[in-house]
N, C-alpha and C positions, 0 to 999 in steps of 0.2 A: 622760391622760399624767401620770406622777408625776415631779415635779422634785425630786430628792434633793439639794438644796442650800439654803443660806440665800437666801431670795428673798422679795420683796414684789410681789404683784400690784397694779399701780398704777392700773388702770382696767379697764373691762369689755372693752376690746379684747383684753387679755391673758387674761381669763377665757374669752372666746369661743375664743381660739386654743388654750389648754391644757386647758380643760374645768373645770367647776365642782368636780369631785372633787379636782383639783390644788389649787385654792384652799383647800378644806377641809383637805387634808393639810398645807398650808404656811401655815395661817392666822396672819397677824401684821400688825398695823398699829401703827406707833410712836407716833402722836399720840392720846393718851387723850382721853376726853370732857371731863374737867376742864380739861386743858391747853388744848384747843381753845376751850371756852366762856370761860375766863378771858381768853384772848388776844383773841377777837373782841369780847367785851364791852368790853375796854380800847380797842380800835380804834374801835368804834362810839360809845361814850360820849365819848371824846376828841374825835371829830369833831363830835358833836352839841353838846358844850359850846362848842367854838370857833364853830360856826355861830350858836348862840343869842346870842353876844356881838356879832354884827354889827348895827349900828344902821340902816344903810341898807337899806330894805325890798327894793329890787331886788337888791342884792348878797346879801342873806339868801336870797331865792328861788333865786338861781343856786347858792349853796352847798348849799341843801337838795336841789336836783335831783341834785347830785353825790354824794349818799349811794349812788347806783348804782355809782360807781367804787370807793368804800370796800368795797362788797360784792365787787367784782372782786378787789380787793387781798386780801381775806380768803382767797379761794380760791388765789391765787398764793402767798401766804405759807404756807398750809397745805401745799401741795405742795413748797414750798421746804424746810420742816421734814423731810418724808419724804426728799427728795433728799440733804440734808445728813446726816441720820441714817444713811441707807444707805451713804453714802460713808465716814463715819468708822468704822462698824461692819462694813465689808467685806461688805455685803449687796447682792445684785443686785436692782435695781429694774427691774421689767418695765413698760414703758409703751408706748403707741402713740397712735393718732389721737384717741381719746376724751378724753384729758387733755392733749393737745398745747398748748392755749392757756394752761393753767395751769403746765405743766412748763417750757415755753419761751415765755414771754410775748413777744409782738411789741410792744415799747413804741412803735414808730413808728405802728403801726396803732391801738393804744390811744390814743395822743396825738391822732391824726387822726380819732377816732371821729365827732365832731360835724361836721367839715368834709366827711366822706365819707358822710353820711346819704343813703341811697337808698331808693326805693320800688320794689317789683317791677313795677309797671305804668306805662306811659307816659301822656301826657296824653289821647290819643284813647281808649285803653281805659278810663281813669278817667272820662271823660265818659260813656261807654256804661254803666259800672258805676253811676255816679251816677243816670242816667236810670232804670235798672232798679230801683235801691233806692228812689228817690223815688216811683215808682209803686207798688211792692210794699209798702213800709213805711207808706205813707199811704192804703192801699186802704180803710181804715175811714171815710175822709172822703167827702163828696159829690163827685161827678165834677167839678163846677164848681170846687171848692176845689183839687182835684188839678191841673187844667189851669192855674189861676191860679198855683199854687205852682211849676209847672214853668217858667213863662215870666216870672215876676216875681222880683226880688231879695227874698231872705228874710232876716230877722234872727234866726230860730231855727234853729240848726244842730246836727247830730249827727255825731260822729266815733267810729270804733271799731266793734267787733262789736255785734250787737243780740241780747242775751239776753232772757229772758222778763221780767225786771225792767224793763229799758229799754223793752221792747215795751209793757208795761202802762202805764208812765209816759206814753208817747207817746199811747197809745190813749185814755187818760183826759183828754186835752187836745184841745180843738177847734181844733188848729193844724196847719198843714202844716210838717213838719220837713224841712229839706234835709239829705240825708245825703252827707257828704264823706269822702274819704280824708284822713287827717291831713296828708299831704304838701301838700295844697292849701291848708291854713291856715298851714303853717310857712313863714316867710320865709327861704329859704335863701340869699338874696342881700343880706342886711342888712349894714350897715357894721360892721366890727369895732370893738368898744369895748374899748380896751386897759386892763383892770383887773388885769393880771398882777402889778403891784407890790403891790396891795392883797391879792390872794388868796395871793400868795407869802408875804407877811409875816404875814397873819392866819390863814391856813388851812394851806397846804402845809408851810412850814418848821416851825411848832410841832407839827403833826400828825406829820410824819415823824420829827422829833426825839424825840418821846415813844415812838413805836413802835420806833425804832432802839435806844433805850436799854434795851429789854427784854433784849437780849443773849442771846437763845436761838436755837434752830434755826429758828424762824419767819423770822428776819431775817438769819441767818448768810450772809455772802457775797452779800447782795442789793445790787444797784447802785442806791443811792438817788438818785444823780444822774440816772439814766435815768428813774426814777419822777418826780422833780421836773420834768424837762424835758417828759415826756409830759403830766403834770398841768397844767402851765402852759399848754401848747397847748390842752388840753381847756377850761380856763376861758376862754381867749381866744376860741375858736370858739363855745363855749356862750353867752358874753356877747353875741356878734354875733347869734345866733339869738334870744335872749331879748329884747334891746333892739330887734331888728328888728320884733318883735311889739308891744312896748310903744309904739314910735314910729309904728306903722302905724295910720292912720285906719280905723275899723271901725264897721259898723252892727249888729254882732252884739249882741243883747240877752240871748239865752239860748243856752248851749252845753251839750250833753249829751256826756259823755265816758265811754267804757268802755276797757278795757285801759290803765288809768291808770298802771300801773307801768312802761310802756315809756318810755324816755328822751325821744323826740320828743313823746310825748303829755304827759309831765310838764312840758315846756317850755311847750306850748300851755296846759295847765291853769293853771300858776302865773302866766303872763303875763296871761291873760284874767281870772283872779281879781283880779290887781292892778289891772286896768283897770275893775274894778267890774262886770264882766259876771257874770250869774247862771250859774255853772258847776256842773253837777250831775254828780258822779262815781258810777258805778254798780257796786255790789257784783256779783261774778261769779256769785253764787248758791250756795246749799247750805251754805256755811261759817258756823258759829256759834261760833267761838272754842273749839272742843273742846280745843285746847291753846293757851295764850297765848304769842305770840312777838313781843316788843316790837321786836326788830331788824327782822324781816320787815315788820311793820306800819309802822314809821317809814320804812323804805326805800320801800315800795310804795304806801302809802295816806295817811300822815299829812299829806302836803302838800295834801290835798283839803279845801276849805272846806265843801262840801256833799256828804255821803256818803249815797247812797240805797241802802237795803236792801229786800229783798222783804217782810219781816214785822216787826212790832213786837218780837217775841222776838229776832230777829237784831240789830235795831237796839240793843236794850237790852244784849245781850251785848257788842257792840263798845264801846258807850259806857262800860260798867262795866269791861271788861277793860283798856282803855287810858287810863283817866281820869288816871292818874299819869304818863303820858308827858310829858316836858318839851316836846316839839314840839307835842303836842296842847294843852297849856296855853297855848302861845303862839299857835297857829293858831286855837284856839277853834272847832273844826268844828261844823257842825250835822248831826246824824244824823237822816235822814229815812226814814220807812217808807211804802211804798205800800200796806201792809196787804193783801197779795195773797191771793187764794183758791187760788193755784196748788198749794201743798203740801197744803192742807186737802182739796182734791179728790183729790189723789193718795192720801193715807193713808186717806181715807174709802172710796175705791175698793178699796184693798188691805187693809183692816183685818181681814178674816177670813182665817184660815189653815187648812190641812187636816190639820195634824199628821201629814203623810206621813213615812214612814221616810226618813232622810237617805241618799241614794245618790250624788248629784252635788254636789260642793263647788266653788265658784268662789273661787279665791285672787286677790285684787286686788293686782296687781303694783305695786311701787314704781318710779318713773321712774329707772332705773339709769344716770343720767349721772354725771359726776365732781364735781358740786357737793356740798359738805358743808353741809347746811342749818342755819341758826342757830336752830332751834326743834325741839320735840318730840324731845328726846334726840339732838340733832344728827344728823338722818337722813342716811345716807350709803350709797352703793352697796355698800361692802365689808361692812358689817354686815347690810344688808337682803338681799342676794343669798344670803348664807350662811343667814340665818334662813328665807328662802323655800325654799331647797333642803331644809333639814332638816324643815320642815313638810310639804313634798311627799313626802319619803321616809316620814315617819311615817304620813301619811294613806293613801298607796298600800299600805303594809304592812298597814294596817287594812282594806283592800279597797274604798276609796272611789274613785269616778270623779273625776278632777281636771281642772278647767278653769282654765287660767292666763289671767287677764284682764290683758293688757299695756296700759300707758298708750298711748293712740293716737299721741301725739307722740314716744314713746320706744321704739318697737318695734325700732329699729336696735340699741340696746344689748343687748336681751335675746334677740334673734333667735338661735335655735339652742342657747341655753344649757340649756334644760329639755326639749328635744325628746324625749329618750329617757326622760323621767321622768313627764311629764304626758300625759293622754289627748287634750287639746285646747288649742290656742292661740286666743285671741280678741283682736282689737285694735279692734273696732268700739266706738262709744260705749256706755257702760254702760247707758244708758236703753233701748237696743235689744236687749240680750242678757241682762239679769239673770235673766229668767224661765227661762233654760236650766238654772239651778241649783236645788238644794233648800236650800242654805245658802251664805251669804256669809262669807268669811274675810278679815279685815283685819289688817294689821300696823302701821298708822298711821292717824291721822285727818285729817292735813293734806292732804286731797284733797276736791274737790267731790263726788266719787263717794260718800264716806262719808255726807254729808248726804242725798243722794238715796236711798241705801240704807235710811236710817232710815224712809222713808215706804213701803217695799215690804212685802209680806206674807211675806218670808222671814226666818228666824232669822239672827242675826248673831253672829259670834264676833270679838272683838278681842283679839289677842295683844299685850298692852300693856306696853311697857317705859318708858313716859313718864308714869307716874302723878304724879310730882312736878311736872310741868308743867301739871297740870290743877287747876282750882278744886275744892275738896272737895265743895261743894254740887252743882256740875254733875256731878262724877264719880259721886256717889251717885244722882242722878236718871238719869244715862245707863244705869245698871245695870238700870233698869226696862224698857229696850228692848234692851240689848246684853249678851250674855254676855261677861264680861271674864276672860280668862285672864292672870293676872299673869306677867310675864316680867322677868328681871333681866339687866343687862349685867355680865359677869364682868370680871376684871382684864385679860383679853386682848381686851377690847372685843367680845366675842361675846355675842349675846343668847340667853340660855338659858331654855327653857320646859320644863314637865313634860309629857312625851308622854302618859303615862297619864291625866293630868287632862284633856288635850285630847280624847282619845278618849272618855273618860267623859262629858265635857260634850256631845259630839255624840250619843252613843248613848242608847237607852232613852227618847227624847223629852225628856230633861232640857233640851235646848237650847231647848225651847219655853216653859220656865218664865218667861223674861223676854220678855214680849210685851205690854207695857203702852204704849199710845200717849200717855200723859199727858206724858211728856218731849218727845215729838215735837210734841204740840199746843202746849206752852208755848213752844217755839222757832219752830215753823213755822205755828201756827194763826192764823186770822184773828180779830182781837180788836176 
């Protein structure tokens, strides 16, 4: 459907409704990369500076947790810019369900976030889940220890998902770890500790004042009184949860944590760290700082005192990449490697390739939600869905079989968008389906899939518009394993690539020239 009018496609809901070709014909987004980056850096840095001035260690922890809300505000202000720009310039902004929470923020719901924390399963089901997990995840232990662990109180606890890094950490210790859902550790009935005056005077008011003074479309017509009210409520409820844990007697000596970026888990992590419990936070796997994103790191990981990585290489990359973070300098985290064999066995298994002619290409899809990410060239659905479409058209024209690998958790956004253009849609985990292709095509590296792909025996092409976000030495080493096609973002925020160069890179076995596992071994190898 061709919309012959001034229009902005505001989210994937509208792309699904009108079609990807309509977006291409009406391509326009008013918020440039420079504007977006400057504004979110101002937001983030202002909040961090205010937080670091807090002398009370408990109130500092609480403020650090609320970097999550600052990230929320970034998205709301971003969409506010688009709304105000469209209004003043008489442009129709098309939006629907996918961007509703940012376009029309529910300040009451946002303010009540911590008081309305829920878990999807009730107590009885959680008890059954705990029993199954405690048997399955401790099955490497003698049966006597398992039985004793099931019926005795334990002081070594695990919460969150269990990836291979956490699995090996547990397996290498002769202990029974009790596996809980995070809700069972969070004290949701703690007494409210009214620190609203402190947070209002030291965080909320100075932060909002700085942001409001920017005087641009990001904040135009924003109701800052609503934000202040919502944020005051958040701090009030968050304080109750945090101090509920601080004041609770506990026998927990060791706590293993994954999914540490989730708000409830951040509360548990920071509170138990402050209680001098040994809290180990686990890297989700595969990522080795291919692009460095301080804002994302400080929001999701920097609160951790002990950060456990699969390999020495990943540990060293994190330690080096974020050494200058002001939060890291205050937290003084310990980076721990389990020096796993996991990746070594993978790339040893797949180190040989057949140099077969490339016929089937798997395009690794971007999670096309409405978040504009503060790293790797501010990744955003608008730019990425257009880039993916143009890559698909170019490769289909060249006669290749196209497999679109959708993000498992984001199939909703992309469902139906490329049906008429690709040969196959896949949403299963990458580890289970990568062998269906002859070549893997990436448009970004901020995905755990990219790290796993490096260990396979398939050639890889990265259409890269984020070179300036990469460390030069790492970038050079990456080229020993990955074929990198440089791409540039033009003045219309459209990522442009050379179609002829792409096809030449794939054809005539040129794509196999970069197949050296030294880079992979440096990052993922056992040392």
